C-alpha positions as CSV (number, residue, x, y, z in Angstrom):
1,X,8.3,10.7,-14.5
2,X,7.3,12.4,-11.3
3,X,4.4,11.2,-9.1
4,X,2.8,13.9,-7.0
5,X,0.2,14.0,-4.3
6,X,-1.9,17.1,-3.8
7,X,-4.2,17.5,-0.8
8,X,-6.3,20.1,-2.7
9,X,-7.5,17.4,-5.0
10,X,-8.9,15.3,-2.1
11,X,-11.5,17.5,-0.3
12,X,-13.8,15.7,2.1
13,X,-12.0,12.3,1.7
14,X,-10.4,9.9,4.1
15,X,-13.0,10.9,6.7
16,X,-12.5,7.6,8.6
17,X,-8.7,7.9,8.8
18,X,-9.0,11.6,9.8
19,X,-11.3,10.6,12.6
20,X,-8.9,7.9,13.8
21,X,-5.9,10.2,14.0
22,X,-7.8,13.1,15.4
23,X,-9.4,10.9,18.1
24,X,-6.0,9.4,19.0
25,X,-4.5,12.9,19.3
26,X,-7.4,14.2,21.4
27,X,-7.2,11.3,23.7
28,X,-3.6,11.9,24.3
29,X,-4.1,15.6,24.8
30,X,-2.0,16.4,21.8
31,X,-3.1,18.9,19.1
32,X,-2.7,18.4,15.4
33,X,0.0,21.1,15.3
34,X,1.9,19.3,18.0
35,X,1.9,16.0,16.2
36,X,5.3,16.3,14.6
37,X,6.7,18.5,17.3
38,X,6.2,15.8,19.9
39,X,7.0,12.9,17.6
40,X,10.3,12.0,19.3
41,X,9.5,12.5,23.0
42,X,8.8,9.0,24.4
43,X,11.1,7.8,27.3
44,X,14.1,6.2,25.9
45,X,14.3,8.2,22.7
46,X,17.8,9.1,21.6
47,X,19.0,11.6,19.0
48,X,22.4,11.8,17.4
49,X,24.1,15.1,17.4
50,X,24.7,17.0,14.1
51,X,23.1,16.1,10.8
52,X,22.5,12.4,11.7
53,X,19.2,12.0,13.3
54,X,16.9,9.0,14.0
55,X,14.5,8.2,16.8
56,X,15.2,4.9,18.5
57,X,13.8,2.9,21.4
58,X,15.1,0.2,23.7
59,X,13.3,-3.0,24.8
60,X,12.5,-1.3,28.1
61,X,10.4,1.2,26.2
62,X,8.1,-1.4,24.7
63,X,4.5,-1.6,26.0
64,X,2.9,-4.8,27.2
65,X,1.6,-5.9,23.7
66,X,4.7,-4.8,21.8
67,X,7.9,-6.4,20.8
68,X,11.3,-4.9,20.1
69,X,12.6,-4.8,16.5
70,X,16.4,-5.1,17.0
71,X,17.2,-4.0,13.4
72,X,15.1,-0.8,13.4
73,X,15.3,-0.3,17.2
74,X,11.5,0.3,17.5
75,X,8.7,-1.1,19.6
76,X,5.4,-2.1,17.9
77,X,2.9,-5.0,17.9
78,X,4.5,-7.6,15.7
79,X,2.1,-9.7,13.7
80,X,3.2,-13.2,12.7
81,X,2.0,-14.3,9.2
82,X,2.7,-17.6,7.5
83,X,4.1,-18.0,4.0
84,X,0.5,-17.9,2.6
85,X,-0.1,-14.5,4.1
86,X,-2.4,-15.8,6.8
87,X,-1.9,-13.8,10.0
88,X,-2.6,-14.9,13.5
89,X,-5.9,-13.3,14.6
90,X,-4.9,-13.2,18.2
91,X,-1.7,-11.3,17.4
92,X,-3.6,-9.1,14.9
93,X,-6.1,-7.8,17.5
94,X,-4.5,-4.3,17.8
95,X,-6.1,-3.5,14.4
96,X,-9.6,-4.1,15.9
97,X,-8.8,-1.5,18.5
98,X,-7.6,0.9,15.8
99,X,-10.7,0.4,13.5
100,X,-13.3,0.1,16.3
101,X,-13.1,3.9,16.6
102,X,-14.6,4.4,13.2
103,X,-17.0,1.5,12.6
104,X,-20.1,3.6,12.3
105,X,-18.8,6.5,10.3
106,X,-19.4,6.8,6.5
107,X,-16.3,7.1,4.4
108,X,-16.7,9.9,1.9
109,X,-15.1,10.2,-1.5
110,X,-15.3,13.5,-3.4
111,X,-14.6,14.0,-7.1
112,X,-13.7,17.0,-9.1
113,X,-10.3,18.7,-9.0
114,X,-7.8,17.4,-11.5
115,X,-5.7,20.5,-12.0
116,X,-2.0,20.1,-12.6
117,X,-0.1,21.3,-9.5
118,X,3.1,22.3,-11.3
119,X,6.7,21.2,-11.1
120,X,7.2,20.6,-7.4
121,X,10.9,19.9,-7.9
122,X,11.5,23.5,-9.0
123,X,10.8,24.7,-5.4
124,X,13.5,22.7,-3.7
125,X,14.9,24.1,-0.5
126,X,17.3,21.4,0.6
127,X,18.3,17.9,-0.5
128,X,19.6,15.2,1.8
129,X,21.3,11.9,1.0
130,X,19.5,8.9,2.6
131,X,21.8,6.6,4.5
132,X,19.7,3.8,5.9
133,X,17.5,5.4,8.5
134,X,19.6,8.6,8.5
135,X,19.4,11.7,6.3
136,X,22.9,13.2,5.9
137,X,24.9,15.7,3.8
138,X,22.3,18.4,3.3
139,X,22.7,20.4,0.0
140,X,21.1,23.9,0.3
141,X,19.4,25.3,-2.8
142,X,19.5,29.0,-3.7
143,X,16.2,30.4,-2.4
144,X,14.5,33.7,-2.0
145,X,14.5,35.5,1.4
146,X,10.9,34.5,2.2
147,X,11.9,30.8,2.1
148,X,15.0,31.0,4.3
149,X,13.2,30.1,7.5
150,X,11.7,27.0,5.9
151,X,15.1,26.0,4.6
152,X,16.8,26.5,8.0
153,X,14.1,24.5,9.9
154,X,16.2,21.3,10.0
155,X,14.3,20.1,13.0
156,X,11.1,19.8,11.0
157,X,13.0,18.3,8.0
158,X,14.3,15.6,10.4
159,X,11.0,14.9,12.1
160,X,9.1,14.4,8.8
161,X,11.8,12.0,7.7
162,X,11.8,10.1,11.0
163,X,8.0,9.6,10.8
164,X,8.4,8.2,7.2
165,X,11.3,5.9,8.3
166,X,9.3,4.7,11.3
167,X,6.3,3.9,9.1
168,X,8.1,2.2,6.2
169,X,10.3,-0.7,7.1
170,X,14.0,-0.3,6.1
171,X,14.0,-3.4,3.8
172,X,11.2,-1.8,1.8
173,X,13.1,1.3,0.8
174,X,16.7,0.4,-0.3
175,X,16.1,2.2,-3.7
176,X,15.3,5.5,-1.9
177,X,18.6,7.5,-1.9
178,X,17.5,11.2,-1.6
179,X,15.1,13.2,0.5
180,X,14.0,16.6,-0.7
181,X,12.3,19.4,1.3
182,X,10.5,21.8,-1.0
183,X,7.5,24.1,-0.9
184,X,5.0,25.4,-3.4
185,X,2.9,27.0,-0.8
186,X,0.1,25.5,1.4
187,X,-2.6,23.2,0.0
188,X,-0.7,22.4,-3.3
189,X,1.6,19.4,-3.8
190,X,2.2,17.7,-0.5
191,X,4.8,15.2,-1.6
192,X,6.2,13.5,-4.7
193,X,8.6,10.7,-5.7
194,X,10.7,10.7,-8.9
195,X,13.6,8.7,-10.2
196,X,17.0,10.2,-9.4
197,X,18.6,11.9,-12.4
198,X,22.0,10.6,-11.4
199,X,20.8,7.0,-11.3
200,X,17.3,6.3,-12.6
201,X,17.2,2.9,-10.8
202,X,17.2,5.0,-7.6
203,X,14.5,7.3,-6.3
204,X,14.0,10.5,-4.3
205,X,11.2,11.5,-2.0
206,X,10.1,15.1,-1.7
207,X,7.8,16.6,1.0
208,X,6.4,20.1,1.2
209,X,7.3,21.5,4.6
210,X,4.4,24.0,4.4
211,X,1.9,21.1,4.3
212,X,3.5,18.8,6.8
213,X,1.6,19.9,9.9
214,X,-1.6,18.0,9.0
215,X,-1.1,14.5,10.4
216,X,-3.9,12.6,8.6
217,X,-2.9,14.0,5.2
218,X,0.8,13.5,5.8
219,X,0.3,9.9,6.9
220,X,-1.9,9.0,4.0
221,X,0.4,10.7,1.5
222,X,3.6,9.0,2.8
223,X,1.9,5.6,2.3
224,X,0.7,6.7,-1.1
225,X,4.1,7.8,-2.2
226,X,5.7,4.6,-0.9
227,X,3.2,2.7,-3.0
228,X,4.8,4.4,-6.1
229,X,8.2,3.3,-4.9
230,X,7.0,-0.2,-4.3
231,X,5.3,-0.6,-7.7
232,X,7.7,1.3,-9.9
233,X,11.1,0.5,-8.7
234,X,13.5,-1.2,-11.1
235,X,12.8,-4.7,-9.9
236,X,9.2,-4.2,-10.9
237,X,9.8,-1.9,-13.9
238,X,13.3,-2.2,-15.4
239,X,14.5,1.2,-16.4
240,X,14.7,2.0,-20.1
241,X,18.2,3.6,-20.1
242,X,17.7,5.4,-23.5
243,X,14.5,7.0,-22.3
244,X,16.1,7.9,-19.0
245,X,18.8,9.9,-20.9
246,X,16.1,11.7,-23.0
247,X,12.9,11.8,-20.9
248,X,11.3,14.5,-23.1
249,X,11.9,12.6,-26.4
250,X,8.3,11.8,-27.5
251,X,9.4,9.6,-30.4
252,X,11.6,7.5,-28.2
253,X,8.8,7.2,-25.6
254,X,6.2,6.2,-28.2
255,X,8.6,3.6,-29.7
256,X,9.4,2.1,-26.2
257,X,5.7,2.0,-25.3
258,X,4.8,0.3,-28.6
259,X,7.5,-2.3,-28.1
260,X,6.3,-3.2,-24.6
261,X,3.9,-6.3,-24.7
262,X,2.6,-5.5,-21.2
263,X,1.9,-2.3,-19.3
264,X,4.3,0.6,-19.9
265,X,4.2,3.1,-17.0
266,X,6.8,5.4,-18.4
267,X,10.1,4.4,-16.8
268,X,10.3,1.2,-18.8
269,X,8.4,-1.9,-19.7
270,X,6.9,-3.5,-16.6
271,X,7.7,-7.0,-15.7
272,X,4.8,-9.4,-16.6
273,X,4.6,-10.5,-12.9
274,X,4.9,-6.9,-11.5
275,X,2.2,-5.4,-9.3
276,X,1.5,-2.6,-11.7
277,X,1.1,-4.9,-14.7
278,X,-1.2,-7.3,-12.9
279,X,-3.3,-4.3,-11.6
280,X,-3.4,-2.8,-15.1
281,X,-4.5,-6.0,-16.8
282,X,-7.2,-6.7,-14.3
283,X,-8.6,-3.2,-13.8
284,X,-7.5,-0.9,-16.7
285,X,-7.1,-2.8,-19.9
286,X,-10.7,-2.2,-20.9
287,X,-10.7,1.5,-20.1
288,X,-7.2,2.6,-20.9
289,X,-7.9,3.7,-24.5
290,X,-10.6,6.1,-23.3
291,X,-8.3,7.4,-20.6
292,X,-5.4,7.8,-23.1
293,X,-7.6,9.8,-25.5
294,X,-8.5,12.2,-22.6
295,X,-4.9,12.4,-21.6
296,X,-3.9,13.7,-25.0
297,X,-6.2,16.7,-24.8
298,X,-4.0,19.9,-24.8
299,X,-6.7,22.3,-23.8
300,X,-6.8,22.5,-20.0
301,X,-10.6,23.0,-19.8
302,X,-11.3,20.2,-22.2
303,X,-9.0,17.9,-20.3
304,X,-10.6,18.8,-16.9
305,X,-14.1,18.2,-18.3
306,X,-13.0,14.9,-19.8
307,X,-11.3,13.7,-16.7
308,X,-14.3,14.7,-14.6
309,X,-16.6,12.7,-16.9
310,X,-14.2,9.7,-16.9
311,X,-14.4,9.6,-13.0
312,X,-18.0,10.6,-12.5
313,X,-19.3,7.9,-14.9
314,X,-17.6,5.2,-12.8
315,X,-17.3,6.5,-9.2
316,X,-17.7,3.1,-7.6
317,X,-14.7,1.8,-9.6
318,X,-12.2,4.0,-7.7
319,X,-11.4,4.6,-4.1
320,X,-11.0,8.3,-4.8
321,X,-11.2,10.9,-7.5
322,X,-7.4,11.1,-7.6
323,X,-7.2,7.4,-8.3
324,X,-8.9,7.9,-11.7
325,X,-6.1,10.1,-13.0
326,X,-3.9,7.1,-14.0
327,X,-3.2,3.4,-13.3
328,X,-0.2,4.5,-11.3
329,X,-2.3,6.8,-9.0
330,X,-5.0,4.2,-8.9
331,X,-2.8,1.5,-7.5
332,X,-1.2,3.9,-5.1
333,X,-4.5,5.1,-3.7
334,X,-5.8,1.5,-3.5
335,X,-2.6,0.4,-1.6
336,X,-3.0,3.2,0.9
337,X,-6.6,2.1,1.5
338,X,-5.4,-1.5,1.8
339,X,-2.9,-0.4,4.6
340,X,-5.1,2.1,6.4
341,X,-8.6,0.5,6.3
342,X,-10.1,-2.8,7.3
343,X,-10.5,-5.4,4.6
344,X,-13.4,-4.4,2.3
345,X,-16.7,-6.3,2.7
346,X,-18.5,-5.0,-0.4
347,X,-17.9,-6.1,-4.0
348,X,-17.6,-2.8,-5.9
349,X,-14.7,-2.6,-8.3
350,X,-13.0,-0.2,-5.9
351,X,-13.2,-2.8,-3.2
352,X,-11.8,-5.4,-5.6
353,X,-8.8,-3.1,-6.2
354,X,-8.2,-3.0,-2.4
355,X,-8.7,-6.8,-2.2
356,X,-6.1,-7.2,-5.0
357,X,-3.3,-6.7,-2.5
358,X,-4.5,-9.6,-0.3
359,X,-3.5,-11.9,-3.2
360,X,0.1,-11.3,-2.3
361,X,1.2,-12.8,1.0
362,X,4.3,-10.5,1.2
363,X,2.0,-7.5,1.0
364,X,-0.3,-8.8,3.7
365,X,2.7,-9.2,5.9
366,X,3.9,-5.7,5.0
367,X,0.4,-4.3,5.8
368,X,0.6,-5.9,9.2
369,X,4.0,-4.4,10.0
370,X,3.1,-0.9,8.7
371,X,-0.1,-1.0,10.7
372,X,1.7,-2.0,13.8
373,X,4.3,0.7,13.4
374,X,1.6,3.4,12.8
375,X,-0.5,2.2,15.8
376,X,2.5,2.4,18.1
377,X,3.4,5.9,16.9
378,X,-0.1,7.1,17.4
379,X,-0.6,5.7,20.9
380,X,2.6,7.5,22.0
381,X,1.2,10.9,21.1
């Protein structure tokens, strides 16, 4: 199963986060188009020659409120949280600076476009092997002449990867083994994750180079795709090996789903204590049958109308229109909101979905680290 993220399905959303990033870039005198190009220019940055590439810092590069991560060789505000997930407010103050920029803005959510964006993997340009923080051993795909420049743009390939590696802590992505650069043209699928066909317990990340210049969409999408990796890896959802060998076998799929006493996301039967099963049981168990009936509609127009009705009849239940397309997309959208927005103060079902992650101390700590990493990257632009 492949999980894709398309910016075209999210018009007029993430207004708050867009404002944060745009304001940060404007204050620094950096345009949106320069965001990735200037990603690796702080004093102290080092680049390895050849295919191995990763931005690093030294303790001398750290700003006054930052600490040095010796493992990842990065500077960022480090928030200390206890085993219950309670973080020191004094140390957590950088988030106030981050969110104060947008306190009075209204966060908009638009519904509507549920079109299938197509098979992104068919448009592969180059595949890298992931080795820790490095991307190595590029394998070039056969492409048409009009895509050769995209394929040869290794600097952009590397910069996108470096930004992802800076944002997501290394210990959170050991199952990510391949990194794919593809394109299906602008404003289609921005990124996807999917199990590796060579080993379905491992995953690959794909990013569309044609859509990578928009920093707010890229940042949100990378967090969104990481949420899929976090909630669907083999520790959370053990792989059904028979189904992995025959992913298009509908009878095998239906039998595996029927034999699963908890939520079945497709790769296998989820663990009872997994994030995705807990999320499903709390937020989807009562509406899943209706969603499933809509999902079986073969006529594209009928499906689009049913999907639109499913979302529009319960807009306050989802953080975005895209979240209503499946439990997997719902938890990914909600996790991205959890990471990139202040703790919700209202009590809508959408807010409850974001608050869901605060029940897990390890995710509260992860949010703090990811927020610190993002904050440090933005303030350097």
